[in-house]
KOLNUGU-518592 format. One record per atom (N, C-alpha, C): residue number from 0; residue in one letter; atom name; x, y, z. Coordinates in steps of 0.05 Angstrom, whole numbers, plus 5000, padded with zeros to 4 digits. Layout:
residues N
GUSE  pos  code  site    px    py    pz
GUSE  NUM     A    CA     X     Y     Z
...
end
This chain:
residues 154
GUSE  pos  code  site    px    py    pz
GUSE    0     M     N  6608  6621  5308
GUSE    0     M    CA  6587  6629  5310
GUSE    0     M     C  6577  6652  5290
GUSE    1     D     N  6557  6654  5278
GUSE    1     D    CA  6545  6673  5248
GUSE    1     D     C  6527  6692  5260
GUSE    2     Y     N  6527  6719  5253
GUSE    2     Y    CA  6509  6730  5253
GUSE    2     Y     C  6496  6741  5233
GUSE    3     I     N  6466  6746  5242
GUSE    3     I    CA  6446  6752  5222
GUSE    3     I     C  6435  6781  5229
GUSE    4     L     N  6437  6790  5206
GUSE    4     L    CA  6437  6829  5207
GUSE    4     L     C  6414  6834  5188
GUSE    5     S     N  6411  6812  5169
GUSE    5     S    CA  6385  6813  5143
GUSE    5     S     C  6371  6791  5141
GUSE    6     F     N  6353  6798  5119
GUSE    6     F    CA  6334  6781  5107
GUSE    6     F     C  6356  6751  5093
GUSE    7     D     N  6377  6773  5074
GUSE    7     D    CA  6395  6747  5058
GUSE    7     D     C  6415  6734  5076
GUSE    8     D     N  6421  6744  5101
GUSE    8     D    CA  6432  6730  5115
GUSE    8     D     C  6417  6706  5121
GUSE    9     L     N  6392  6708  5140
GUSE    9     L    CA  6371  6698  5144
GUSE    9     L     C  6361  6675  5122
GUSE   10     M     N  6369  6675  5100
GUSE   10     M    CA  6364  6651  5078
GUSE   10     M     C  6387  6644  5079
GUSE   11     K     N  6411  6652  5083
GUSE   11     K    CA  6434  6636  5089
GUSE   11     K     C  6450  6611  5107
GUSE   12     I     N  6413  6609  5117
GUSE   12     I    CA  6426  6592  5143
GUSE   12     I     C  6434  6560  5131
GUSE   13     K     N  6451  6550  5148
GUSE   13     K    CA  6458  6528  5141
GUSE   13     K     C  6446  6502  5158
GUSE   14     R     N  6445  6479  5155
GUSE   14     R    CA  6440  6460  5167
GUSE   14     R     C  6450  6459  5195
GUSE   15     N     N  6469  6456  5204
GUSE   15     N    CA  6484  6452  5226
GUSE   15     N     C  6497  6477  5236
GUSE   16     G     N  6490  6500  5231
GUSE   16     G    CA  6502  6528  5243
GUSE   16     G     C  6491  6538  5272
GUSE   17     E     N  6504  6554  5276
GUSE   17     E    CA  6497  6565  5293
GUSE   17     E     C  6501  6598  5297
GUSE   18     Y     N  6474  6612  5298
GUSE   18     Y    CA  6467  6640  5287
GUSE   18     Y     C  6449  6653  5316
GUSE   19     E     N  6463  6682  5313
GUSE   19     E    CA  6457  6700  5337
GUSE   19     E     C  6446  6723  5320
GUSE   20     L     N  6423  6732  5322
GUSE   20     L    CA  6410  6759  5316
GUSE   20     L     C  6421  6780  5326
GUSE   21     K     N  6431  6801  5312
GUSE   21     K    CA  6446  6821  5317
GUSE   21     K     C  6426  6855  5322
GUSE   22     N     N  6400  6850  5308
GUSE   22     N    CA  6382  6865  5309
GUSE   22     N     C  6353  6858  5297
GUSE   23     D     N  6340  6876  5300
GUSE   23     D    CA  6317  6866  5288
GUSE   23     D     C  6313  6860  5255
GUSE   24     I     N  6296  6843  5245
GUSE   24     I    CA  6302  6842  5222
GUSE   24     I     C  6269  6842  5198
GUSE   25     D     N  6266  6864  5186
GUSE   25     D    CA  6237  6872  5174
GUSE   25     D     C  6248  6854  5144
GUSE   26     C     N  6234  6831  5139
GUSE   26     C    CA  6234  6822  5113
GUSE   26     C     C  6213  6836  5097
GUSE   27     E     N  6202  6853  5094
GUSE   27     E    CA  6188  6869  5077
GUSE   27     E     C  6174  6857  5059
GUSE   28     N     N  6156  6839  5074
GUSE   28     N    CA  6141  6814  5056
GUSE   28     N     C  6151  6801  5038
GUSE   29     K     N  6175  6789  5041
GUSE   29     K    CA  6182  6773  5023
GUSE   29     K     C  6176  6746  5028
GUSE   30     K     N  6167  6729  5000
GUSE   30     K    CA  6155  6712  5005
GUSE   30     K     C  6178  6685  5000
GUSE   31     V     N  6175  6667  5021
GUSE   31     V    CA  6189  6643  5015
GUSE   31     V     C  6181  6612  5021
GUSE   32     S     N  6185  6590  5012
GUSE   32     S    CA  6172  6567  5019
GUSE   32     S     C  6179  6559  5045
GUSE   33     C     N  6203  6562  5049
GUSE   33     C    CA  6210  6560  5079
GUSE   33     C     C  6244  6570  5084
GUSE   34     I     N  6254  6571  5103
GUSE   34     I    CA  6283  6581  5114
GUSE   34     I     C  6298  6559  5104
GUSE   35     L     N  6291  6536  5106
GUSE   35     L    CA  6315  6515  5110
GUSE   35     L     C  6292  6485  5114
GUSE   36     S     N  6295  6465  5101
GUSE   36     S    CA  6282  6439  5099
GUSE   36     S     C  6289  6428  5121
GUSE   37     Y     N  6314  6427  5135
GUSE   37     Y    CA  6322  6417  5156
GUSE   37     Y     C  6342  6416  5172
GUSE   38     F     N  6333  6434  5201
GUSE   38     F    CA  6360  6445  5210
GUSE   38     F     C  6359  6429  5242
GUSE   39     T     N  6390  6433  5243
GUSE   39     T    CA  6400  6421  5267
GUSE   39     T     C  6417  6434  5282
GUSE   40     G     N  6420  6462  5268
GUSE   40     G    CA  6436  6480  5293
GUSE   40     G     C  6419  6489  5315
GUSE   41     K     N  6431  6520  5318
GUSE   41     K    CA  6424  6534  5341
GUSE   41     K     C  6418  6561  5325
GUSE   42     L     N  6392  6577  5336
GUSE   42     L    CA  6386  6606  5327
GUSE   42     L     C  6375  6615  5355
GUSE   43     Y     N  6394  6640  5360
GUSE   43     Y    CA  6388  6653  5379
GUSE   43     Y     C  6376  6679  5377
GUSE   44     G     N  6361  6685  5383
GUSE   44     G    CA  6344  6707  5378
GUSE   44     G     C  6359  6743  5399
GUSE   45     C     N  6361  6734  5416
GUSE   45     C    CA  6379  6759  5434
GUSE   45     C     C  6353  6781  5438
GUSE   46     G     N  6325  6771  5440
GUSE   46     G    CA  6313  6788  5446
GUSE   46     G     C  6301  6810  5419
GUSE   47     F     N  6313  6802  5394
GUSE   47     F    CA  6307  6814  5370
GUSE   47     F     C  6282  6802  5359
GUSE   48     K     N  6266  6818  5337
GUSE   48     K    CA  6249  6804  5316
GUSE   48     K     C  6252  6793  5290
GUSE   49     I     N  6241  6780  5279
GUSE   49     I    CA  6240  6776  5251
GUSE   49     I     C  6215  6774  5243
GUSE   50     K     N  6208  6797  5231
GUSE   50     K    CA  6177  6808  5215
GUSE   50     K     C  6170  6811  5191
GUSE   51     N     N  6151  6803  5179
GUSE   51     N    CA  6143  6819  5160
GUSE   51     N     C  6157  6799  5134
GUSE   52     L     N  6144  6765  5145
GUSE   52     L    CA  6158  6751  5128
GUSE   52     L     C  6137  6737  5115
GUSE   53     I     N  6125  6727  5091
GUSE   53     I    CA  6116  6714  5076
GUSE   53     I     C  6122  6674  5071
GUSE   54     I     N  6106  6662  5087
GUSE   54     I    CA  6114  6633  5077
GUSE   54     I     C  6095  6618  5059
GUSE   55     G     N  6104  6616  5038
GUSE   55     G    CA  6079  6606  5022
GUSE   55     G     C  6087  6589  4997
GUSE   56     D     N  6069  6566  5002
GUSE   56     D    CA  6078  6551  4977
GUSE   56     D     C  6052  6537  4965
GUSE   57     E     N  6052  6524  4939
GUSE   57     E    CA  6026  6506  4929
GUSE   57     E     C  6026  6483  4943
GUSE   58     I     N  6006  6472  4957
GUSE   58     I    CA  6005  6447  4969
GUSE   58     I     C  5995  6433  4945
GUSE   59     W     N  6012  6418  4949
GUSE   59     W    CA  6006  6388  4932
GUSE   59     W     C  5999  6357  4931
GUSE   60     G     N  6006  6355  4962
GUSE   60     G    CA  5998  6332  4974
GUSE   60     G     C  5994  6333  5001
GUSE   61     D     N  5985  6304  5009
GUSE   61     D    CA  5977  6304  5033
GUSE   61     D     C  6007  6301  5050
GUSE   62     E     N  6016  6313  5079
GUSE   62     E    CA  6031  6305  5093
GUSE   62     E     C  6054  6328  5084
GUSE   63     Q     N  6048  6349  5058
GUSE   63     Q    CA  6074  6369  5054
GUSE   63     Q     C  6070  6384  5074
GUSE   64     T     N  6106  6386  5083
GUSE   64     T    CA  6103  6409  5098
GUSE   64     T     C  6101  6444  5092
GUSE   65     L     N  6091  6462  5117
GUSE   65     L    CA  6093  6487  5103
GUSE   65     L     C  6102  6507  5132
GUSE   66     A     N  6127  6510  5135
GUSE   66     A    CA  6136  6521  5163
GUSE   66     A     C  6167  6535  5157
GUSE   67     L     N  6171  6555  5170
GUSE   67     L    CA  6194  6565  5178
GUSE   67     L     C  6219  6539  5166
GUSE   68     F     N  6222  6521  5181
GUSE   68     F    CA  6236  6504  5177
GUSE   68     F     C  6220  6479  5184
GUSE   69     S     N  6222  6462  5154
GUSE   69     S    CA  6211  6436  5159
GUSE   69     S     C  6211  6422  5174
GUSE   70     S     N  6233  6416  5186
GUSE   70     S    CA  6240  6395  5203
GUSE   70     S     C  6270  6402  5224
GUSE   71     M     N  6262  6395  5244
GUSE   71     M    CA  6288  6405  5265
GUSE   71     M     C  6290  6379  5278
GUSE   72     N     N  6320  6369  5285
GUSE   72     N    CA  6329  6346  5298
GUSE   72     N     C  6353  6353  5318
GUSE   73     R     N  6348  6356  5343
GUSE   73     R    CA  6366  6367  5363
GUSE   73     R     C  6373  6395  5358
GUSE   74     A     N  6357  6416  5347
GUSE   74     A    CA  6356  6442  5344
GUSE   74     A     C  6348  6459  5371
GUSE   75     E     N  6361  6486  5371
GUSE   75     E    CA  6349  6506  5394
GUSE   75     E     C  6349  6524  5386
GUSE   76     I     N  6327  6539  5392
GUSE   76     I    CA  6310  6568  5378
GUSE   76     I     C  6311  6577  5410
GUSE   77     K     N  6321  6601  5411
GUSE   77     K    CA  6315  6616  5436
GUSE   77     K     C  6317  6647  5435
GUSE   78     D     N  6295  6655  5456
GUSE   78     D    CA  6289  6686  5457
GUSE   78     D     C  6293  6696  5430
GUSE   79     I     N  6270  6692  5415
GUSE   79     I    CA  6260  6701  5383
GUSE   79     I     C  6232  6707  5384
GUSE   80     T     N  6222  6737  5378
GUSE   80     T    CA  6201  6739  5370
GUSE   80     T     C  6196  6743  5337
GUSE   81     F     N  6169  6725  5328
GUSE   81     F    CA  6168  6724  5298
GUSE   81     F     C  6146  6742  5291
GUSE   82     E     N  6141  6768  5283
GUSE   82     E    CA  6123  6785  5285
GUSE   82     E     C  6106  6781  5254
GUSE   83     N     N  6082  6787  5256
GUSE   83     N    CA  6068  6790  5217
GUSE   83     N     C  6079  6771  5202
GUSE   84     I     N  6078  6746  5217
GUSE   84     I    CA  6090  6723  5185
GUSE   84     I     C  6061  6717  5181
GUSE   85     T     N  6063  6710  5148
GUSE   85     T    CA  6035  6703  5144
GUSE   85     T     C  6041  6681  5124
GUSE   86     M     N  6025  6657  5137
GUSE   86     M    CA  6024  6629  5117
GUSE   86     M     C  6006  6635  5099
GUSE   87     E     N  6019  6626  5072
GUSE   87     E    CA  6001  6633  5052
GUSE   87     E     C  5996  6615  5033
GUSE   88     Y     N  5976  6597  5030
GUSE   88     Y    CA  5971  6565  5008
GUSE   88     Y     C  5944  6567  5012
GUSE   89     S     N  5941  6545  4991
GUSE   89     S    CA  5908  6542  4986
GUSE   89     S     C  5919  6507  4980
GUSE   90     R     N  5902  6496  5004
GUSE   90     R    CA  5904  6466  5008
GUSE   90     R     C  5886  6452  4994
GUSE   91     G     N  5866  6451  4991
GUSE   91     G    CA  5842  6438  4970
GUSE   91     G     C  5839  6419  4990
GUSE   92     S     N  5839  6394  4974
GUSE   92     S    CA  5824  6376  4995
GUSE   92     S     C  5852  6356  5007
GUSE   93     Y     N  5872  6374  5002
GUSE   93     Y    CA  5903  6364  5017
GUSE   93     Y     C  5901  6364  5050
GUSE   94     K     N  5916  6348  5068
GUSE   94     K    CA  5923  6344  5093
GUSE   94     K     C  5950  6356  5098
GUSE   95     P     N  5958  6373  5094
GUSE   95     P    CA  5983  6386  5096
GUSE   95     P     C  5999  6392  5128
GUSE   96     R     N  6026  6382  5130
GUSE   96     R    CA  6032  6393  5152
GUSE   96     R     C  6043  6421  5163
GUSE   97     I     N  6027  6433  5176
GUSE   97     I    CA  6030  6464  5179
GUSE   97     I     C  6029  6474  5202
GUSE   98     G     N  6054  6480  5205
GUSE   98     G    CA  6067  6493  5236
GUSE   98     G     C  6081  6522  5228
GUSE   99     A     N  6083  6543  5243
GUSE   99     A    CA  6092  6566  5236
GUSE   99     A     C  6116  6569  5242
GUSE  100     L     N  6131  6554  5260
GUSE  100     L    CA  6161  6545  5264
GUSE  100     L     C  6172  6524  5253
GUSE  101     A     N  6156  6500  5260
GUSE  101     A    CA  6168  6473  5249
GUSE  101     A     C  6148  6458  5243
GUSE  102     G     N  6148  6438  5224
GUSE  102     G    CA  6134  6418  5214
GUSE  102     G     C  6132  6394  5230
GUSE  103     A     N  6161  6386  5233
GUSE  103     A    CA  6169  6364  5260
GUSE  103     A     C  6190  6372  5274
GUSE  104     C     N  6189  6367  5291
GUSE  104     C    CA  6211  6372  5308
GUSE  104     C     C  6216  6352  5333
GUSE  105     T     N  6241  6341  5333
GUSE  105     T    CA  6256  6318  5343
GUSE  105     T     C  6274  6322  5362
GUSE  106     D     N  6274  6319  5393
GUSE  106     D    CA  6296  6326  5408
GUSE  106     D     C  6301  6359  5409
GUSE  107     C     N  6286  6375  5409
GUSE  107     C    CA  6294  6400  5406
GUSE  107     C     C  6285  6420  5435
GUSE  108     K     N  6301  6437  5430
GUSE  108     K    CA  6292  6454  5451
GUSE  108     K     C  6280  6487  5445
GUSE  109     I     N  6261  6489  5451
GUSE  109     I    CA  6247  6525  5439
GUSE  109     I     C  6236  6535  5463
GUSE  110     T     N  6250  6556  5473
GUSE  110     T    CA  6250  6571  5488
GUSE  110     T     C  6246  6602  5484
GUSE  111     N     N  6221  6617  5502
GUSE  111     N    CA  6224  6636  5493
GUSE  111     N     C  6210  6650  5465
GUSE  112     V     N  6198  6632  5456
GUSE  112     V    CA  6194  6636  5421
GUSE  112     V     C  6164  6652  5427
GUSE  113     I     N  6164  6672  5407
GUSE  113     I    CA  6137  6691  5410
GUSE  113     I     C  6124  6690  5382
GUSE  114     M     N  6103  6686  5372
GUSE  114     M    CA  6099  6685  5343
GUSE  114     M     C  6072  6693  5338
GUSE  115     S     N  6066  6716  5317
GUSE  115     S    CA  6039  6724  5312
GUSE  115     S     C  6037  6719  5283
GUSE  116     V     N  6019  6696  5279
GUSE  116     V    CA  6013  6693  5251
GUSE  116     V     C  5988  6697  5235
GUSE  117     L     N  5989  6709  5218
GUSE  117     L    CA  5956  6705  5196
GUSE  117     L     C  5960  6683  5188
GUSE  118     N     N  5942  6665  5178
GUSE  118     N    CA  5936  6642  5161
GUSE  118     N     C  5915  6643  5145
GUSE  119     S     N  5924  6658  5116
GUSE  119     S    CA  5911  6659  5096
GUSE  119     S     C  5885  6639  5096
GUSE  120     S     N  5883  6615  5101
GUSE  120     S    CA  5860  6601  5099
GUSE  120     S     C  5835  6598  5122
GUSE  121     N     N  5845  6612  5143
GUSE  121     N    CA  5834  6620  5173
GUSE  121     N     C  5832  6591  5184
GUSE  122     N     N  5851  6577  5184
GUSE  122     N    CA  5856  6551  5200
GUSE  122     N     C  5877  6562  5219
GUSE  123     E     N  5875  6549  5240
GUSE  123     E    CA  5891  6552  5267
GUSE  123     E     C  5920  6540  5256
GUSE  124     T     N  5938  6546  5266
GUSE  124     T    CA  5968  6546  5262
GUSE  124     T     C  5986  6544  5286
GUSE  125     P     N  5989  6518  5294
GUSE  125     P    CA  6012  6514  5319
GUSE  125     P     C  6038  6527  5309
GUSE  126     L     N  6049  6531  5333
GUSE  126     L    CA  6085  6542  5329
GUSE  126     L     C  6096  6515  5312
GUSE  127     V     N  6094  6493  5332
GUSE  127     V    CA  6101  6464  5319
GUSE  127     V     C  6075  6443  5307
GUSE  128     Y     N  6079  6432  5287
GUSE  128     Y    CA  6066  6408  5279
GUSE  128     Y     C  6062  6391  5293
GUSE  129     E     N  6080  6381  5295
GUSE  129     E    CA  6089  6350  5307
GUSE  129     E     C  6115  6353  5327
GUSE  130     A     N  6109  6346  5353
GUSE  130     A    CA  6137  6357  5380
GUSE  130     A     C  6142  6324  5383
GUSE  131     S     N  6162  6317  5383
GUSE  131     S    CA  6165  6282  5400
GUSE  131     S     C  6199  6292  5412
GUSE  132     N     N  6190  6289  5440
GUSE  132     N    CA  6218  6286  5459
GUSE  132     N     C  6226  6311  5454
GUSE  133     C     N  6211  6335  5454
GUSE  133     C    CA  6224  6362  5458
GUSE  133     C     C  6215  6378  5482
GUSE  134     E     N  6233  6392  5486
GUSE  134     E    CA  6239  6414  5512
GUSE  134     E     C  6226  6444  5504
GUSE  135     M     N  6203  6450  5508
GUSE  135     M    CA  6181  6470  5503
GUSE  135     M     C  6172  6493  5524
GUSE  136     Q     N  6191  6513  5527
GUSE  136     Q    CA  6179  6531  5553
GUSE  136     Q     C  6184  6558  5540
GUSE  137     N     N  6154  6573  5552
GUSE  137     N    CA  6151  6601  5555
GUSE  137     N     C  6150  6607  5525
GUSE  138     N     N  6129  6591  5512
GUSE  138     N    CA  6131  6599  5482
GUSE  138     N     C  6099  6607  5478
GUSE  139     K     N  6098  6624  5454
GUSE  139     K    CA  6062  6634  5450
GUSE  139     K     C  6065  6644  5421
GUSE  140     I     N  6043  6628  5408
GUSE  140     I    CA  6033  6636  5386
GUSE  140     I     C  5997  6646  5384
GUSE  141     V     N  6001  6670  5368
GUSE  141     V    CA  5972  6683  5359
GUSE  141     V     C  5972  6676  5338
GUSE  142     C     N  5946  6655  5324
GUSE  142     C    CA  5944  6652  5298
GUSE  142     C     C  5916  6675  5289
GUSE  143     N     N  5909  6692  5276
GUSE  143     N    CA  5888  6701  5273
GUSE  143     N     C  5874  6716  5291
GUSE  144     G     N  5892  6722  5311
GUSE  144     G    CA  5875  6743  5338
GUSE  144     G     C  5875  6729  5354
GUSE  145     K     N  5878  6703  5345
GUSE  145     K    CA  5877  6676  5379
GUSE  145     K     C  5897  6664  5384
GUSE  146     E     N  5897  6655  5407
GUSE  146     E    CA  5921  6641  5415
GUSE  146     E     C  5919  6608  5408
GUSE  147     A     N  5944  6602  5398
GUSE  147     A    CA  5941  6573  5382
GUSE  147     A     C  5953  6554  5407
GUSE  148     P     N  5954  6531  5394
GUSE  148     P    CA  5965  6506  5410
GUSE  148     P     C  5999  6511  5402
GUSE  149     V     N  6019  6504  5420
GUSE  149     V    CA  6048  6509  5413
GUSE  149     V     C  6059  6481  5393
GUSE  150     A     N  6042  6457  5399
GUSE  150     A    CA  6045  6442  5389
GUSE  150     A     C  6014  6425  5384
GUSE  151     K     N  6005  6411  5358
GUSE  151     K    CA  5989  6406  5347
GUSE  151     K     C  5987  6380  5360
GUSE  152     Y     N  6015  6353  5350
GUSE  152     Y    CA  6019  6333  5367
GUSE  152     Y     C  6046  6330  5382
GUSE  153     N     N  6038  6328  5405
GUSE  153     N    CA  6061  6326  5418
GUSE  153     N     C  6069  6285  5430
end
């Protein structure tokens, strides 16, 4: 098990590792396109928060993904709060896959995840854009002050 104590530790997450937050992490409004494109590991929040993170990228085509994790497969995320997360992009006429936590999620377990998101384009942002065969319990996402769906497609 690897411990996450800082923004730098968060950005070192590997595809199939097992991670545990040991304290709240203030990302100080740093901007990332995603934490990891493909995640199959475990992330345990232990009740701590990741806050003040900007997820942003230039949208250049349909089906492009914008999320903390572009894709998750057999991953587990639990007991974590994401606070004051900003989704920053301009999509034009494209139809991207925007999910605050994940774009696509297959065979995952997501439990006790709470997220507050500001979407710069004022669109509703789900926790997960597309979920397939996922176990999701006690999760909540608030986007631009309104509760949003946990998964857009389930």
